[in-house]
C-alpha positions in Angstrom: 0.0 0.0 0.0 2.9 2.4 0.7 4.5 1.7 -2.7 1.1 2.1 -4.5 0.3 5.3 -2.5 3.7 6.9 -3.3 3.3 5.9 -7.0 -0.2 7.4 -7.2 1.0 10.7 -5.6 3.9 11.0 -8.0 1.7 10.0 -11.0 -0.9 12.6 -10.1 1.8 15.3 -9.9 3.2 14.2 -13.3 -0.2 14.1 -14.8 -1.0 17.7 -13.6 2.4 19.0 -14.9 1.8 17.2 -18.3 -1.7 18.7 -18.6 -0.4 22.2 -18.1 2.5 21.6 -20.5 0.3 20.3 -23.3 -2.2 23.2 -22.8 0.6 25.7 -23.2 2.2 23.9 -26.1 -1.1 23.9 -28.0 -1.6 27.6 -27.3 1.9 28.4 -28.6 1.3 26.3 -31.8 -2.2 27.5 -32.7 -1.1 28.8 -36.1 0.4 25.5 -37.0 -2.7 23.7 -35.9 -5.4 25.9 -37.5 -3.4 27.5 -40.3 -4.9 30.9 -39.1 -3.5 33.3 -36.5 -5.6 33.1 -33.3 -5.6 35.9 -30.8 -3.2 35.3 -28.0 -6.0 35.3 -25.3 -8.0 32.8 -27.2 -5.0 30.5 -27.7 -4.3 30.6 -24.0 -7.8 30.3 -22.5 -9.5 28.3 -25.3 -12.4 30.8 -25.3 -13.8 32.4 -28.5 -13.3 36.1 -28.8 -14.4 38.7 -31.5 -11.6 39.4 -33.9 -10.0 42.8 -33.7 -10.4 45.3 -36.4 -6.8 44.5 -37.5 -6.8 42.6 -40.8 -5.2 39.1 -40.1 -5.5 37.8 -43.7 -4.5 40.1 -46.5 -6.9 40.6 -49.3 -10.1 40.0 -47.2 -12.5 42.7 -46.1 -12.7 43.3 -42.3 -16.1 41.6 -42.1 -14.8 38.5 -43.9 -11.6 38.6 -41.8 -13.7 38.6 -38.6 -15.7 35.6 -39.8 -12.6 33.7 -40.6 -11.1 34.5 -37.2 -14.2 33.4 -35.4 -14.3 30.1 -37.3 -10.6 29.5 -36.6 -11.1 30.3 -32.9 -14.0 27.8 -32.6 -12.0 25.1 -34.4 -9.0 25.6 -32.2 -11.1 25.6 -28.9 -12.8 22.3 -30.0 -9.5 20.7 -31.0 -7.8 21.8 -27.8 -10.6 20.5 -25.6 -10.6 17.2 -27.5 -6.8 16.8 -27.0 -6.8 17.7 -23.4 -9.8 15.6 -22.5 -8.3 12.6 -24.4 -5.0 13.2 -22.6 -6.6 13.3 -19.2 -8.8 10.3 -19.7 -6.1 8.1 -21.2 -3.6 9.2 -18.6 -6.0 8.4 -15.7 -6.6 5.0 -17.1 -2.9 4.4 -17.5 -2.2 5.7 -14.0 -4.8 3.3 -12.5 -3.4 0.3 -14.4 0.2 1.2 -13.3 -1.0 1.7 -9.7 -2.2 -1.9 -9.7 1.1 -3.0 -11.2 2.9 -0.9 -8.6 1.0 -2.4 -5.8 1.7 -5.9 -7.1 5.4 -5.2 -7.5 5.5 -3.6 -4.1 3.8 -6.6 -2.6 6.3 -8.9 -4.2 9.5 -6.9 -3.4 8.3 -6.2 0.2 7.4 -9.8 0.6 10.8 -11.0 -0.3 12.4 -8.7 2.3 9.8 -9.4 5.0 10.1 -13.1 4.5 13.7 -12.9 5.8 12.5 -10.7 8.7 9.8 -13.2 9.5 12.5 -15.9 9.7 14.5 -13.7 12.1 11.4 -13.2 14.2 10.5 -16.9 14.2 14.0 -17.8 15.3 14.0 -15.2 18.1 10.8 -16.8 19.4 12.0 -20.4 19.0 15.6 -20.2 20.2 16.0 -20.7 23.9 18.6 -21.9 26.3 18.1 -25.5 25.1 18.7 -24.9 21.4 21.3 -22.1 21.2 23.1 -24.1 18.6 20.4 -23.1 16.0 21.4 -20.5 13.5 19.5 -18.2 11.1 22.0 -18.6 8.3 20.2 -16.0 6.1 20.8 -16.1 2.4 20.2 -13.4 -0.2 21.6 -10.0 -1.0 24.1 -8.5 1.4 21.7 -5.9 2.7 20.7 -4.6 6.2 18.5 -7.7 6.8 21.3 -10.1 6.2 23.6 -8.0 8.4 20.9 -8.3 11.2 20.8 -12.1 10.7 24.6 -12.4 10.8 24.7 -10.2 13.9 22.1 -12.4 15.7 24.0 -15.6 14.7 27.2 -14.1 16.2 25.3 -13.3 19.4 24.0 -16.8 19.6 27.5 -18.2 19.3 28.6 -16.0 22.2 25.6 -17.0 24.3 26.1 -20.7 23.5 29.7 -20.5 24.7 28.7 -18.7 27.8 25.9 -21.1 28.7 28.2 -24.1 28.0 30.9 -22.6 30.3 28.4 -22.1 33.1 27.1 -25.6 32.8 30.6 -27.1 32.8 31.5 -25.0 35.8 28.4 -26.2 37.7 29.0 -29.8 36.8 32.8 -29.7 37.6 32.3 -27.8 40.8 29.6 -30.2 42.0 31.7 -33.2 41.1 34.8 -31.8 42.9 32.7 -31.0 46.0 31.4 -34.6 46.4 34.7 -36.1 47.5 35.5 -33.7 50.4 31.9 -33.9 51.5 32.0 -37.7 51.6 35.3 -37.5 53.6 33.8 -35.0 56.0 30.7 -37.1 56.5 32.7 -40.3 57.1 35.0 -38.4 59.6 32.0 -37.5 61.6 30.0 -40.7 61.4 32.8 -43.1 62.4 33.7 -41.7 65.8 30.0 -41.1 66.5 29.1 -44.7 65.6 32.1 -46.0 67.8 31.0 -44.0 70.8 34.2 -42.0 70.9 32.4 -38.6 71.0 31.7 -37.1 74.4 28.1 -36.6 75.2 28.5 -32.8 75.3 29.8 -32.8 71.7 27.2 -35.1 70.2 24.6 -32.4 69.4 27.3 -30.4 67.6 28.5 -33.5 65.7 24.9 -34.4 64.7 24.2 -30.8 63.5 27.4 -31.0 61.4 26.2 -34.3 60.0 22.9 -32.8 59.1 24.5 -29.9 57.4 26.9 -32.2 55.5 24.0 -34.3 54.4 22.1 -31.2 53.2 25.2 -30.0 51.3 25.6 -33.5 49.7 21.9 -33.3 48.5 22.5 -29.8 47.2 25.6 -30.9 45.2 23.8 -34.0 43.9 20.9 -31.7 42.8 23.3 -29.3 41.0 24.8 -32.3 39.2 21.4 -33.4 38.1 20.5 -29.9 37.0 23.7 -29.6 35.0 23.0 -33.1 33.4 19.4 -32.1 32.6 20.5 -28.9 30.9 23.0 -30.7 28.8 20.3 -33.0 27.6 20.1 -36.8 27.1 23.3 -38.5 26.2 21.3 -41.3 24.6 17.7 -41.9 23.8 15.6 -45.0 24.0 11.9 -45.9 24.2 10.4 -45.6 27.6 7.0 -45.4 29.3 6.1 -42.6 31.7 3.7 -44.9 33.4 6.5 -47.2 34.5 8.6 -44.3 35.7 5.7 -42.8 37.6 5.0 -46.2 39.2 8.6 -46.5 40.4 8.5 -43.0 41.8 5.2 -43.7 43.7 6.7 -46.9 45.2 9.8 -44.9 46.3 7.8 -42.4 48.3 4.7 -44.4 49.3 6.1 -45.3 52.7 6.9 -41.7 53.4 3.4 -40.6 52.3 1.7 -43.3 54.4 3.7 -42.3 57.5 2.4 -38.8 57.1 -1.2 -39.9 56.5 -1.2 -38.9 52.9 -3.2 -40.9 50.4 -1.5 -41.6 47.1 -3.7 -42.6 44.2 -2.6 -43.4 40.7 -4.1 -43.6 37.2 -1.3 -44.9 35.1 -2.2 -45.5 31.4 0.5 -46.2 28.9 2.4 -43.0 28.0 5.2 -44.0 25.6 8.0 -41.6 24.7 11.7 -41.7 24.2 14.7 -40.2 26.0 17.1 -40.9 28.8 15.3 -43.2 31.3 17.4 -42.1 34.2 16.7 -38.4 33.7 13.1 -38.9 33.0 12.8 -41.2 36.0 14.3 -38.3 38.1 11.5 -36.0 36.7 8.8 -38.4 38.0 10.6 -38.9 41.3 11.1 -35.1 41.9 7.4 -34.4 41.2 6.1 -37.1 43.5 8.6 -36.2 46.2 7.6 -32.5 45.9 3.9 -33.4 46.2 4.4 -35.6 49.3 6.8 -33.1 50.9 4.5 -30.1 50.7 1.6 -32.2 52.1 3.8 -33.3 55.0 4.7 -29.7 55.8 1.2 -28.4 56.1 -1.5 -31.0 56.6 -2.6 -34.5 55.7 -3.9 -34.6 52.2 -3.9 -36.4 48.8 -1.5 -36.9 46.0 -2.8 -38.1 42.6 -0.4 -39.3 39.8 -1.7 -39.9 36.3 -0.1 -40.7 32.9 -1.5 -41.2 29.5 -1.3 -40.6 25.8 -2.2 -37.1 24.5 -2.2 -35.7 21.0 1.4 -35.8 19.7 3.0 -37.4 22.8 2.7 -38.5 26.4 1.7 -36.7 29.6 2.5 -37.0 33.3 0.4 -35.1 35.8 0.9 -34.8 39.5 -1.8 -33.2 41.7 -1.3 -32.6 45.4 -3.3 -30.9 48.2 -1.5 -28.4 50.5 -1.1 -24.8 51.2 -2.7 -22.2 48.9 -0.2 -21.1 46.3 -0.3 -17.6 44.9 -0.9 -18.0 41.1 1.5 -15.1 40.4 4.2 -17.0 42.2 3.9 -20.4 40.4 6.4 -19.6 37.7 9.0 -18.7 40.3 8.8 -22.3 41.7 10.9 -23.4 38.7 13.8 -21.1 39.6 16.7 -22.8 41.3 16.7 -22.7 45.2 13.2 -21.2 45.3 10.9 -22.8 47.8 7.4 -21.5 47.3 6.5 -18.8 49.7 9.7 -19.2 51.6 12.8 -17.2 50.8 15.6 -18.6 48.8 18.0 -20.8 50.8 15.7 -20.6 53.8 16.5 -23.0 56.6 14.0 -25.2 58.4 12.5 -26.5 55.1 13.7 -29.8 53.6 15.2 -30.1 50.2 17.5 -27.9 48.2 15.0 -26.0 46.1 16.2 -27.6 42.9 13.5 -30.2 42.4 11.3 -28.3 39.9 14.3 -26.6 38.3 15.7 -30.1 37.5 12.3 -31.2 36.2 12.1 -28.2 33.8 15.7 -28.6 32.6 15.3 -32.3 31.8 11.9 -32.0 30.2 12.9 -29.1 27.9 16.1 -30.8 26.9 13.9 -33.7 25.7 11.8 -31.3 23.6 8.9 -31.2 26.0 7.1 -28.7 28.2 6.2 -28.5 31.9 3.4 -26.3 33.3 2.4 -25.7 36.9 -0.8 -24.3 38.1 -2.2 -23.4 41.5 -5.3 -25.4 42.6 -8.3 -23.4 43.8 -8.5 -25.7 46.9 -4.8 -25.5 47.7 -1.8 -27.3 46.5 -0.3 -27.6 43.0 -0.8 -29.3 39.7 2.2 -30.0 37.5 1.8 -31.3 34.0 4.7 -32.7 31.9 4.3 -33.2 28.2 6.9 -35.1 26.2 6.6 -35.5 22.4 6.8 -38.8 20.6 10.3 -39.6 19.6 11.9 -36.8 21.6 15.5 -36.9 22.6 18.7 -37.4 20.6 20.1 -40.6 19.4 
């Protein structure tokens, strides 16, 4: 529309200038056109006027001369009107046709440019932490759009290197911390088990053991988070129903001791991926559901799996405290514990459970969504596509 509008504006100006130019040219060439001199005012305005008393044609009486002049003026006015009307009508038709052609060409040229911009926009929406290896790789003329695409590709390279470095650091640091933590725990457990610790020191030793155990769980969680972010090292067919059943069996005793009722509805939910990582997803969700029931009041946990359009689904519902809907998304942040502050003490766990779930699921090409239940508690739904994961 912009191209067509600009073309119409320029065409209208050109048509107006052309109309004035032809009008003046015809007036200046009246003698050539009619073969008889026409008064200047008549030539310019196209209106008939009474001939002056001057004799314009030698050998004719004044009355005859006036008659000749009047006839010449009338012929010239008719001719001039015919030419200008034809010029105007044909120019308007041509301008309308070319306006349509201009709009079509504008649509085509703009579409070619915008197609590459649409590709940039689509990539910006699609690319996330899990697929920073994707590139735009725009082709076409070396213009501003290609420069934009190349700049975004270079930015993705830098981001990918930065994320990889952070993941390697987390994995390496967690791995290096496990050995000294194991030595520290052993050094505390052995004398305590052998009774070589004075009674007045036992509370301090037990607190140190609990802190060491918590640090060990935190390091293990960081390792799992790093592994989940790196994605599956291998992929094989697996069933979310089997993984969910194993997770329920793992925490059923803990739930029963707290008076929590665990119900299951496990239909076949085939997918593919790393069974260890996907098993950790099911275990974290069930553990999270049982733990938050234990913290607040007796309640229920419901675990269900099944096929959905395009993949498999795992859903875990639990009763518990009321969750602020605006705070649900923050639950997936590392070390976040619901309404509690980050790294708060007095609450079990490391605050990495749902972060690990999201990292693993997204690395398998799936999605995880959490929602607050109106009656209290949380509902977490995991979707994994068919054939997800890498071979």
